[in-house]
Backbone bond lengths (Angstrom), bond angles and torsions (degrees), N, CA, C in turn:
res aa  C-N    CA-C-N  psi(-1)  N-CA   C-N-CA  omega(-1)  CA-C   N-CA-C  phi
1 M - - - 1.522 - - 1.550 104.50 -
2 R 1.407 115.45 139.29 1.500 118.45 178.37 1.517 109.62 -72.71
3 P 1.358 118.41 134.80 1.421 122.40 -178.48 1.595 107.49 -65.34
4 S 1.384 110.63 148.27 1.461 116.45 174.23 1.495 108.28 -120.41
5 Y 1.356 117.13 158.26 1.486 120.61 -174.61 1.545 104.91 -132.08
6 P 1.341 110.91 136.01 1.487 115.48 177.79 1.530 114.57 -50.66
7 G 1.257 119.11 132.08 1.470 124.39 173.92 1.572 112.85 73.26
8 S 1.327 119.59 13.68 1.489 120.10 -179.67 1.488 106.23 -132.11
9 P 1.228 114.65 133.74 1.490 128.64 177.56 1.593 108.39 -57.60
10 R 1.322 116.10 136.04 1.464 118.75 173.50 1.543 113.62 -48.68
11 G 1.327 117.06 131.50 1.443 114.49 174.37 1.565 110.59 99.84
12 V 1.436 125.82 -21.53 1.342 129.19 -176.26 1.430 113.38 -55.20
13 V 1.359 113.77 -51.66 1.486 120.83 -174.30 1.541 115.08 -66.78
14 P 1.292 115.96 -39.20 1.566 122.63 170.41 1.596 107.08 -51.33
15 L 1.394 109.09 -56.53 1.440 114.07 -175.09 1.400 115.42 -57.18
16 L 1.399 119.38 -35.16 1.422 124.32 179.38 1.597 111.43 -69.60
17 L 1.335 108.76 -31.72 1.510 112.34 178.11 1.456 108.73 -68.30
18 V 1.275 117.19 -38.52 1.520 121.83 -176.57 1.588 110.39 -68.16
19 V 1.273 110.45 -36.82 1.582 119.44 179.10 1.457 105.74 -64.08
20 S 1.368 116.08 -50.10 1.459 120.44 -177.09 1.359 111.57 -62.87
21 V 1.376 125.32 -43.03 1.479 125.29 176.13 1.559 107.71 -56.67
22 T 1.284 114.69 -49.34 1.440 116.50 -172.23 1.550 108.26 -59.50
23 V 1.256 116.49 -44.70 1.526 122.06 -179.53 1.569 108.44 -57.10
24 L 1.269 117.39 -49.65 1.401 123.15 178.61 1.614 112.24 -55.66
25 V 1.310 111.93 -47.28 1.542 117.09 178.29 1.517 111.52 -61.89
26 A 1.375 112.82 -44.53 1.596 117.36 178.15 1.478 108.06 -59.93
27 R 1.404 121.16 -48.88 1.358 118.10 178.96 1.506 120.04 -59.94
28 A 1.451 112.87 -33.77 1.484 117.01 175.60 1.470 112.12 -66.08
29 L 1.452 119.48 -34.46 1.398 124.83 175.31 1.383 115.29 -63.76
30 V 1.413 113.79 -44.41 1.558 120.38 175.23 1.455 111.46 -59.92
31 T 1.405 117.49 -46.92 1.525 118.14 -176.24 1.483 107.42 -68.08
32 A 1.315 122.95 -32.81 1.523 120.04 178.64 1.482 109.25 -66.90
33 A 1.420 117.12 -45.12 1.354 119.99 177.70 1.584 114.31 -56.73
34 A 1.345 110.69 -45.76 1.508 115.97 178.28 1.622 111.74 -59.51
35 Q 1.354 114.12 -40.19 1.420 119.29 -176.61 1.584 109.11 -68.47
36 E 1.265 114.89 -32.63 1.494 118.57 -178.18 1.490 108.46 -75.00
37 T 1.409 119.76 -32.58 1.433 125.38 175.06 1.531 111.55 -70.77
38 L 1.253 114.19 -37.28 1.543 116.94 -177.33 1.518 112.32 -84.77
39 S 1.384 121.05 -15.11 1.394 125.59 -179.69 1.519 106.27 -120.28
40 P 1.344 123.60 87.25 1.428 123.68 -178.02 1.595 106.63 -70.62
41 P 1.350 113.61 166.77 1.482 116.20 -176.93 1.478 111.06 -63.09
42 V 1.409 118.52 140.32 1.335 125.42 176.47 1.523 111.49 -68.43
43 L 1.369 118.23 120.00 1.539 115.31 -176.25 1.381 109.77 -98.97
44 T 1.287 114.67 157.17 1.544 118.73 178.47 1.529 101.08 -86.40
45 T 1.399 108.99 165.53 1.490 118.14 178.90 1.564 113.76 -48.82
46 E 1.379 115.39 -40.49 1.515 117.47 176.97 1.405 113.72 -70.07
47 Q 1.288 114.49 -35.33 1.544 115.66 174.65 1.514 116.74 -67.52
48 Q 1.339 112.88 -32.46 1.469 119.75 176.48 1.577 107.69 -67.27
49 E 1.334 115.36 -36.72 1.456 116.16 175.96 1.500 115.88 -59.81
50 V 1.468 112.61 -50.34 1.380 121.27 175.60 1.601 113.73 -52.00
51 F 1.389 109.26 -48.94 1.352 113.52 -178.52 1.574 115.44 -60.70
52 L 1.249 117.10 -41.94 1.466 125.05 171.06 1.563 114.27 -54.66
53 A 1.283 112.40 -40.00 1.434 118.88 -177.44 1.515 114.23 -78.46
54 T 1.423 119.13 -25.98 1.363 118.20 -167.56 1.528 113.07 -123.02
55 A 1.267 119.58 -25.34 1.517 122.30 -177.39 1.440 111.81 -60.21
56 R 1.237 116.18 154.06 1.452 127.98 -176.20 1.593 111.72 -86.32
57 V 1.245 118.12 131.38 1.368 122.04 -179.36 1.500 112.44 -81.17
58 V 1.303 125.66 115.89 1.452 127.87 -173.94 1.447 114.43 -109.55
59 K 1.309 118.41 -16.57 1.490 120.69 175.98 1.500 111.63 -156.22
60 R 1.271 117.88 151.04 1.485 124.55 -179.32 1.456 110.57 -142.17
61 R 1.335 116.63 147.28 1.532 122.35 171.12 1.497 106.50 -158.77
62 A 1.273 114.57 152.79 1.437 125.63 -175.88 1.494 109.29 -75.47
63 V 1.355 117.39 143.29 1.426 124.38 175.15 1.546 112.66 -87.50
64 S 1.341 116.07 130.84 1.505 114.87 -177.79 1.416 115.16 -69.81
65 K 1.416 119.77 -32.98 1.405 123.00 177.89 1.426 119.20 -78.21
66 G 1.338 120.57 151.29 1.419 121.94 171.44 1.574 107.06 89.85
67 V 1.476 112.47 174.17 1.472 120.84 -172.85 1.504 109.69 -129.03
68 T 1.327 117.56 11.75 1.458 120.93 -174.07 1.497 111.77 -98.12
69 G 1.274 117.73 3.38 1.518 117.94 -179.20 1.544 110.74 63.33
70 T 1.421 108.37 48.03 1.466 117.29 172.76 1.477 118.40 -70.11
71 V 1.244 122.71 130.92 1.551 125.71 177.16 1.515 106.18 -104.21
72 R 1.390 114.67 138.23 1.397 121.51 165.08 1.490 107.84 -99.85
73 A 1.371 118.39 122.51 1.282 127.05 173.33 1.459 116.54 -118.88
74 T 1.499 109.75 150.69 1.520 115.34 175.60 1.452 109.40 -105.87
75 L 1.275 117.79 125.09 1.446 130.43 -177.08 1.464 113.42 -105.58
76 T 1.353 120.92 147.11 1.509 121.70 172.28 1.505 102.21 -144.20
77 D 1.310 109.87 153.47 1.581 121.23 168.20 1.474 113.60 -119.37
78 G 1.424 113.65 10.08 1.419 123.99 -176.57 1.482 113.81 89.99
79 T 1.219 121.00 -10.13 1.525 120.52 174.20 1.587 108.39 -123.78
80 V 1.353 116.24 -44.97 1.427 122.44 170.89 1.532 118.52 -106.40
81 T 1.288 111.76 136.07 1.564 113.54 175.40 1.416 108.93 -124.33
82 H 1.271 120.61 131.09 1.457 126.55 -168.72 1.596 104.97 -156.61
83 D 1.433 109.52 154.70 1.401 117.15 179.22 1.641 112.87 -93.83
84 A 1.313 117.50 157.07 1.477 117.49 -178.76 1.685 98.52 -140.04
85 S 1.284 112.01 156.08 1.364 126.18 170.66 1.653 110.26 -97.73
86 I 1.283 114.40 121.64 1.423 117.67 -179.82 1.588 116.89 -110.34
87 Q 1.260 121.09 125.49 1.430 120.76 178.63 1.588 105.82 -122.99
88 T 1.289 113.11 141.37 1.530 116.85 171.87 1.496 113.69 -127.39
89 I 1.377 113.29 2.31 1.495 116.42 178.08 1.526 113.34 -56.55
90 D 1.312 113.81 134.68 1.510 118.88 -178.82 1.597 104.17 -150.10
91 V 1.235 119.40 80.68 1.520 124.04 -169.97 1.467 110.48 -121.22
92 S 1.336 114.81 135.25 1.470 122.78 178.65 1.542 110.97 -127.57
93 K 1.354 122.43 135.45 1.325 121.36 -176.73 1.530 107.61 -147.26
94 I 1.346 111.23 147.12 1.609 112.43 -178.23 1.489 109.98 -70.47
95 Q 1.241 119.46 -28.16 1.407 123.01 170.99 1.547 109.00 -154.26
96 H 1.402 111.15 155.33 1.502 117.00 -176.93 1.529 106.79 -151.26
97 P 1.336 113.67 131.99 1.442 117.49 177.09 1.455 115.35 -73.72
98 T 1.326 124.16 132.40 1.378 128.75 179.20 1.579 111.93 -130.64
99 P 1.243 118.79 164.58 1.546 117.38 172.80 1.413 111.89 -56.92
100 Q 1.270 127.98 -30.04 1.422 126.50 178.01 1.511 112.44 -89.44
101 G 1.362 117.63 5.98 1.449 121.56 179.14 1.395 113.96 118.00
102 V 1.331 119.57 -171.21 1.507 127.14 -176.83 1.608 108.41 -76.97
103 E 1.293 114.89 118.41 1.423 119.00 170.95 1.536 114.79 -92.60
104 F 1.264 119.03 131.85 1.458 118.85 177.70 1.551 112.95 -101.25
105 N 1.191 120.38 154.50 1.419 125.86 -174.58 1.577 111.88 55.05
106 F 1.372 109.42 45.89 1.463 118.43 -175.47 1.490 110.91 -66.62
107 R 1.333 116.78 138.63 1.431 119.03 173.00 1.644 112.10 -148.15
108 D 1.317 113.15 129.23 1.473 123.92 178.58 1.451 114.77 -121.07
109 S 1.248 117.18 98.64 1.516 113.88 -169.94 1.575 110.74 -137.65
110 W 1.330 115.56 143.26 1.388 127.43 170.91 1.562 112.35 -48.47
111 K 1.403 116.47 -34.89 1.511 124.12 -171.92 1.459 106.95 -61.46
112 Y 1.384 121.24 -30.23 1.433 120.14 -174.47 1.558 108.56 -70.91
113 N 1.324 123.65 -26.29 1.361 122.68 174.45 1.350 115.76 -60.52
114 V 1.398 117.14 -44.51 1.419 126.09 176.57 1.600 109.72 -60.67
115 A 1.284 113.38 -49.91 1.481 123.03 -177.17 1.509 110.02 -57.84
116 A 1.360 115.62 -49.68 1.413 115.89 -176.93 1.548 111.31 -64.68
117 Y 1.321 121.29 -43.09 1.336 126.84 179.26 1.671 105.71 -53.07
118 R 1.346 113.74 -56.87 1.460 115.21 -176.30 1.509 112.49 -65.12
119 L 1.242 118.12 -32.11 1.561 116.66 175.97 1.510 107.60 -75.43
120 G 1.173 121.84 -31.19 1.509 123.85 178.43 1.643 110.43 -62.38
121 R 1.255 113.25 -37.67 1.481 121.93 175.23 1.469 113.28 -67.03
122 L 1.385 117.64 -41.92 1.469 127.42 177.22 1.509 111.04 -56.87
123 V 1.258 118.80 -39.61 1.483 124.50 -173.92 1.545 109.32 -106.85
124 G 1.369 117.27 14.03 1.483 117.78 167.57 1.366 116.18 76.62
125 I 1.435 118.30 23.80 1.464 120.61 172.28 1.471 111.60 -93.00
126 D 1.330 122.47 126.94 1.387 129.82 178.94 1.483 113.28 -110.03
127 M 1.326 117.57 30.07 1.375 125.37 -175.51 1.601 113.49 -113.13
128 I 1.424 113.85 12.93 1.480 123.81 176.19 1.406 111.66 -117.24
129 P 1.297 128.25 121.37 1.511 126.30 -179.36 1.541 106.79 -69.74
130 P 1.385 110.44 148.80 1.483 120.04 179.01 1.538 112.99 -52.00
131 S 1.356 113.71 138.57 1.424 115.28 -174.43 1.583 106.71 -146.92
132 I 1.364 113.45 120.92 1.421 117.43 -172.64 1.557 112.10 -123.27
133 E 1.348 118.22 158.13 1.507 118.00 173.93 1.580 112.48 -87.86
134 R 1.300 112.07 129.21 1.527 113.54 176.83 1.467 107.53 -145.45
135 N 1.288 116.28 153.74 1.439 123.69 175.02 1.570 113.12 -69.06
136 W 1.310 116.17 136.71 1.503 115.35 -176.12 1.580 103.74 -149.72
137 D 1.301 115.23 129.97 1.487 118.36 -179.65 1.463 112.94 49.66
138 G 1.308 119.72 35.07 1.473 116.77 171.99 1.571 113.18 92.25
139 G 1.323 114.95 5.86 1.475 121.34 -177.48 1.503 117.56 -149.02
140 P 1.283 121.86 168.06 1.522 120.17 179.54 1.466 107.36 -72.10
141 A 1.303 115.55 162.48 1.519 121.64 178.28 1.572 102.15 -167.19
142 S 1.485 109.09 162.61 1.297 116.82 167.78 1.544 111.73 -98.31
143 F 1.398 120.35 133.55 1.328 123.28 170.80 1.570 113.42 -110.19
144 T 1.296 120.97 115.01 1.352 123.46 -168.28 1.515 111.16 -121.27
145 W 1.286 114.59 134.51 1.474 121.31 -175.55 1.581 110.23 -56.02
146 W 1.289 111.94 130.60 1.355 120.32 172.58 1.546 121.47 -70.10
147 V 1.185 120.92 114.31 1.586 118.55 -167.67 1.566 108.40 -69.91
148 D 1.380 107.01 128.76 1.517 110.38 -179.64 1.610 110.63 -84.85
149 D 1.286 110.61 172.42 1.520 120.40 173.86 1.560 110.93 44.86
150 V 1.279 122.52 44.75 1.367 124.34 174.75 1.592 110.77 -75.13
151 I 1.260 111.84 124.12 1.627 115.62 -177.71 1.564 105.67 -84.40
152 M 1.295 115.30 -42.84 1.469 121.09 -173.26 1.577 107.17 -172.89
153 D 1.315 116.86 165.41 1.416 119.26 162.92 1.486 114.09 -94.95
154 E 1.306 113.68 175.20 1.470 115.36 -178.88 1.445 114.42 -67.77
155 R 1.284 121.94 -27.71 1.456 122.72 176.58 1.500 110.99 -69.07
156 E 1.373 118.53 -35.99 1.427 120.10 175.34 1.535 110.39 -68.31
157 R 1.383 119.69 -41.70 1.368 123.13 -175.58 1.599 109.27 -64.85
158 M 1.322 115.32 -37.92 1.530 114.81 178.18 1.474 110.42 -72.46
159 A 1.352 115.49 -38.78 1.499 115.53 177.91 1.504 117.08 -61.72
160 R 1.372 113.48 -36.67 1.524 119.39 -178.96 1.652 108.83 -88.11
161 K 1.286 116.83 -5.68 1.393 125.23 -177.99 1.613 110.45 53.87
162 V 1.322 110.03 48.03 1.583 120.40 177.67 1.570 107.00 -79.51
163 E 1.132 120.86 127.04 1.506 124.81 174.51 1.551 109.93 -93.19
164 P 1.334 119.21 138.29 1.357 123.05 -179.45 1.544 108.47 -64.38
165 P 1.264 122.46 153.38 1.486 123.63 178.10 1.527 111.39 -76.60
166 A 1.342 115.76 -28.40 1.397 118.22 175.01 1.509 112.45 -124.89
167 P 1.265 115.96 84.26 1.557 122.96 -171.97 1.507 113.35 -47.82
168 Q 1.373 117.72 -48.32 1.413 115.75 -174.78 1.587 111.88 -70.45
169 S 1.254 119.26 -35.27 1.442 121.38 173.50 1.473 109.16 -56.66
170 W 1.329 115.92 -50.94 1.445 122.20 -179.18 1.454 111.29 -55.61
171 H 1.266 115.80 -55.55 1.502 123.25 179.76 1.423 113.65 -51.11
172 R 1.308 117.02 -41.32 1.461 121.54 179.08 1.516 114.94 -70.89
173 Q 1.275 114.78 -29.89 1.577 119.16 175.36 1.605 101.90 -71.35
174 M 1.183 120.21 -40.72 1.556 125.83 -172.86 1.641 103.14 -64.67
175 L 1.259 113.38 -42.78 1.450 117.30 178.54 1.598 112.09 -60.67
176 V 1.278 116.19 -39.63 1.449 117.07 170.30 1.442 119.60 -55.14
177 V 1.473 110.95 -43.18 1.440 119.86 176.87 1.570 113.19 -59.58
178 R 1.296 112.33 -42.51 1.565 118.89 177.36 1.445 110.39 -58.09
179 V 1.363 113.17 -49.66 1.515 113.86 -167.85 1.676 105.51 -73.17
180 F 1.324 117.45 -39.40 1.446 117.56 177.59 1.570 114.66 -65.09
181 D 1.327 115.67 -36.77 1.420 117.62 178.07 1.543 109.51 -65.11
182 Q 1.206 119.47 -39.48 1.495 124.27 175.47 1.479 111.58 -62.47
183 L 1.366 113.50 -41.53 1.538 117.21 -178.50 1.565 108.57 -66.30
184 I 1.261 120.88 -39.25 1.562 123.49 -176.80 1.493 111.14 -95.64
185 A 1.422 119.48 5.99 1.451 119.97 -175.60 1.493 109.34 49.99
186 N 1.322 124.23 60.02 1.407 121.76 -179.76 1.583 106.07 -90.22
187 V 1.335 115.85 116.61 1.404 120.91 -177.68 1.423 116.09 -95.53
188 D 1.406 114.48 3.35 1.422 118.95 -172.97 1.551 111.12 -131.45
189 R 1.319 115.25 31.33 1.485 115.27 176.24 1.506 105.68 -80.93
190 N 1.439 112.61 122.76 1.456 118.07 173.79 1.416 107.68 -135.33
191 Q 1.306 116.30 168.54 1.546 121.46 -169.30 1.532 111.42 -67.51
192 G 1.330 116.06 -16.71 1.513 117.74 176.29 1.544 113.46 -69.21
193 N 1.391 109.45 -30.70 1.514 108.83 -177.78 1.554 112.47 -105.18
194 L 1.403 117.65 31.22 1.404 123.04 160.29 1.533 106.89 -114.48
195 L 1.292 114.30 116.95 1.511 120.37 -170.20 1.598 103.85 -107.11
196 I 1.389 108.61 138.38 1.490 120.76 173.91 1.412 110.24 -106.85
197 A 1.347 116.01 109.33 1.458 122.59 175.83 1.630 116.90 -94.33
198 A 1.186 112.98 178.70 1.499 117.62 176.91 1.556 112.48 -47.62
199 G 1.302 120.55 137.51 1.330 123.87 -177.34 1.521 118.00 80.78
200 W 1.369 111.58 5.04 1.484 126.71 -173.97 1.517 112.15 54.30
201 R 1.448 109.96 47.73 1.362 117.80 174.84 1.591 108.66 -86.61
202 L 1.296 118.59 129.32 1.378 118.56 -179.96 1.534 122.77 -92.59
203 W 1.319 121.52 132.93 1.365 123.67 -175.01 1.477 111.97 -120.25
204 M 1.353 114.51 137.38 1.613 116.61 172.37 1.476 111.23 -102.96
205 I 1.373 112.56 127.97 1.491 115.78 179.83 1.528 107.62 -126.59
206 D 1.339 114.20 164.19 1.426 122.52 168.31 1.646 110.84 66.17
207 H 1.367 110.90 89.08 1.580 116.43 -177.63 1.502 108.29 -119.69
208 S 1.307 110.60 35.46 1.562 109.48 -176.10 1.564 115.54 -74.72
209 R 1.334 114.76 -3.64 1.493 118.42 -177.74 1.527 103.24 -125.64
210 S 1.337 117.89 58.02 1.462 125.79 177.36 1.508 109.09 -121.89
211 F 1.320 115.54 -169.61 1.375 133.24 173.01 1.608 107.55 48.46
212 R 1.309 112.50 59.42 1.524 119.73 -177.39 1.542 98.51 -82.56
213 L 1.383 107.32 169.41 1.497 119.53 -178.03 1.516 114.31 -86.13
214 N 1.343 118.44 -2.67 1.468 119.08 -178.89 1.429 108.70 -70.55
215 Q 1.334 118.39 142.83 1.503 127.15 -171.74 1.551 108.08 -108.30
216 A 1.306 117.88 10.49 1.412 117.97 -177.63 1.551 106.76 -117.67
217 I 1.306 116.82 166.59 1.463 126.08 175.92 1.553 106.17 -95.24
218 G 1.307 117.01 120.76 1.394 125.59 -179.82 1.582 116.90 -46.57
219 D 1.345 108.72 -51.82 1.539 112.94 -172.69 1.519 103.05 -141.37
220 I 1.228 124.96 66.60 1.536 124.10 -169.08 1.498 109.93 -67.93
221 E 1.369 123.12 -22.54 1.351 126.54 -174.08 1.630 104.59 -74.76
222 S 1.239 120.00 -22.89 1.494 116.70 173.56 1.536 119.80 -79.75
223 L 1.415 109.93 -0.15 1.491 111.07 179.71 1.541 100.25 -101.21
224 T 1.286 111.21 101.65 1.478 120.42 -172.35 1.518 109.84 -100.42
225 R 1.322 119.81 -19.47 1.539 121.19 -177.58 1.541 106.07 -149.29
226 C 1.400 110.18 162.23 1.376 116.64 179.70 1.527 113.79 -150.77
227 D 1.231 116.99 143.53 1.561 121.10 179.85 1.467 105.75 -62.16
228 R 1.374 118.57 132.64 1.489 118.68 -175.12 1.527 116.80 -64.70
229 Q 1.396 114.09 -37.46 1.440 118.19 177.07 1.520 110.33 -73.84
230 L 1.271 120.73 -39.02 1.523 118.17 173.08 1.618 112.09 -58.63
231 L 1.345 118.10 -42.07 1.474 116.03 175.08 1.448 117.59 -57.81
232 E 1.393 111.63 -40.97 1.510 115.64 178.76 1.548 115.05 -71.82
233 R 1.390 112.66 -27.09 1.438 117.43 176.06 1.568 109.80 -72.58
234 L 1.297 116.19 -38.34 1.472 121.36 174.95 1.479 112.52 -62.36
235 R 1.429 115.77 -41.28 1.393 118.85 178.26 1.460 112.82 -61.44
236 A 1.330 118.24 -38.92 1.451 128.25 -172.75 1.556 111.76 -83.67
237 L 1.345 118.29 -11.20 1.471 120.75 -179.29 1.502 113.98 -56.71
238 E 1.323 116.61 123.55 1.484 115.04 -175.36 1.608 106.20 -110.27
239 Y 1.305 114.59 142.60 1.475 127.31 -172.77 1.574 110.64 -55.21
240 D 1.265 113.83 -52.81 1.545 117.78 -174.04 1.424 109.70 -70.68
241 A 1.373 120.86 -37.25 1.484 121.66 179.86 1.587 108.55 -65.32
242 T 1.298 109.79 -42.44 1.565 111.06 178.97 1.385 112.10 -68.60
243 R 1.374 124.23 -36.46 1.464 120.80 179.77 1.507 110.64 -70.38
244 R 1.349 118.37 -25.29 1.510 116.45 176.10 1.569 107.57 -76.53
245 A 1.263 119.35 -39.34 1.437 124.20 -176.79 1.639 109.15 -63.65
246 L 1.389 115.86 -47.61 1.385 117.96 -173.91 1.539 114.53 -88.09
247 G 1.295 111.00 -15.45 1.586 118.58 164.04 1.654 106.89 63.09
248 E 1.325 107.14 -138.47 1.475 115.87 -179.08 1.486 115.12 -84.12
249 H 1.336 116.08 4.41 1.436 123.15 -174.45 1.600 108.09 -72.33
250 V 1.327 114.52 -21.02 1.530 119.61 178.71 1.517 103.98 -134.59
251 T 1.297 115.47 151.65 1.530 124.02 176.17 1.576 107.90 -84.64
252 R 1.248 109.27 161.68 1.492 118.03 174.74 1.616 112.14 -55.07
253 A 1.322 111.98 -41.48 1.557 113.66 176.64 1.527 113.19 -65.89
254 E 1.293 116.69 -37.26 1.448 119.87 177.39 1.521 114.14 -67.89
255 L 1.413 115.01 -35.77 1.453 122.68 171.32 1.533 112.53 -62.47
256 D 1.308 114.32 -44.03 1.529 116.66 -177.61 1.504 107.38 -66.28
257 A 1.383 124.02 -42.03 1.297 124.07 172.50 1.525 116.45 -58.84
258 L 1.275 116.83 -40.74 1.354 119.48 178.45 1.541 110.36 -60.12
259 F 1.273 120.53 -41.85 1.428 120.64 -176.44 1.600 111.07 -77.86
260 M 1.264 116.55 -19.64 1.516 121.79 169.43 1.533 105.89 -63.79
261 R 1.330 117.83 -56.08 1.392 119.61 174.62 1.489 118.54 -54.26
262 R 1.296 114.64 -40.75 1.424 122.06 -177.87 1.562 103.22 -57.93
263 D 1.388 115.48 -57.03 1.516 117.42 -178.36 1.570 115.44 -50.18
264 L 1.461 109.71 -39.38 1.495 111.82 -179.30 1.525 112.42 -67.81
265 L 1.354 112.43 -34.02 1.578 114.51 179.83 1.565 114.24 -68.35
266 V 1.289 110.32 -42.89 1.415 115.88 179.26 1.644 111.88 -64.95
267 A 1.247 110.18 -43.71 1.496 113.56 178.30 1.655 112.82 -65.97
268 H 1.365 114.06 -32.92 1.345 118.47 173.89 1.471 119.39 -60.30
269 F 1.387 109.78 -49.86 1.519 119.98 180.00 1.509 111.77 -68.98
270 D 1.388 115.45 -33.64 1.436 120.25 177.65 1.627 110.69 -67.22
271 A 1.279 115.98 -32.30 1.313 119.74 177.52 1.566 114.71 -74.24
272 L 1.309 109.47 -31.45 1.604 111.30 173.14 1.458 115.21 -76.54
273 G 1.347 117.97 -16.32 1.463 121.50 173.54 1.493 113.95 75.16
274 P 1.276 114.58 -178.80 1.594 126.96 -169.77 1.534 104.37 -53.37
275 K 1.277 123.63 -38.54 1.480 117.80 -169.20 1.477 108.94 -66.96
276 A 1.378 119.89 -15.07 1.570 117.59 176.13 1.487 106.59 -86.15
277 L 1.110 128.96 8.74 1.530 122.80 -174.55 1.503 108.06 -114.66
278 Y 1.335 113.73 147.72 1.386 126.57 179.37 1.530 114.64 -142.07
279 D 1.260 122.55 167.75 1.504 122.14 -174.86 1.639 104.86 -114.89
280 L 1.264 118.09 109.33 1.461 124.20 172.50 1.433 108.87 -62.69
281 P 1.362 118.69 128.79 1.491 116.01 177.28 1.511 111.67 -68.53
282 S 1.397 117.85 140.46 1.376 121.53 179.77 1.560 112.00 -70.87
283 R 1.346 113.98 148.76 1.430 122.57 179.52 1.440 115.94 -118.68
């Protein structure tokens, strides 16, 4: 027999139960839809490149940090919406004052962002966000994937005296940065363009002042260790394949200097021997 309740018509309580279940199901569906909206599909590196090259720019604003006139833009392809860093700077000077002194044959170019990303892929470094060439406001520019889940940059970390939760992993990531910066002759690596994302993953951004013509390593004695796979990829790097990959984003003279520095790096770590090598955990 169906239970009855004083003052309530027969069947009211079961009806309320049905309504409550319906409301809960509707809420779950709404929550799921909201989560799907807030969490766009995870794109592969190649898909990120395609997105950067083809997605429509719907919003733009200036970036407060840096001196290269970087623009932060929001892009969408109708399914995914994500931000990109856009640089159009392409300046050459016979000499240019810097905090380290006067630099001759100075160059500051968006092209080096694309070149650094492509070179990073060639040597197996996954710490540089995708960067592609694209027309912007009537001229060429670099469109670089905006790094997600940034906790802080290295400048903030140092200022706040925050210690990494896994010091050895963090130190090994920094060693990769040092080797790569020497390889590309990056004269403008600063703490503001080293981003720390979730999980203390380190990202290198803004390489517009790289690929200098100097054929020496600035401070080779500071390079005490190297990731084993990185060293082998540096050793296997081929001139013609690199020239094709970097294209017109670097000159022949810049490429020649790059390979001179590569040779010095390989010889340096070979001289240090196996004790200088380590394995960077895969991500």
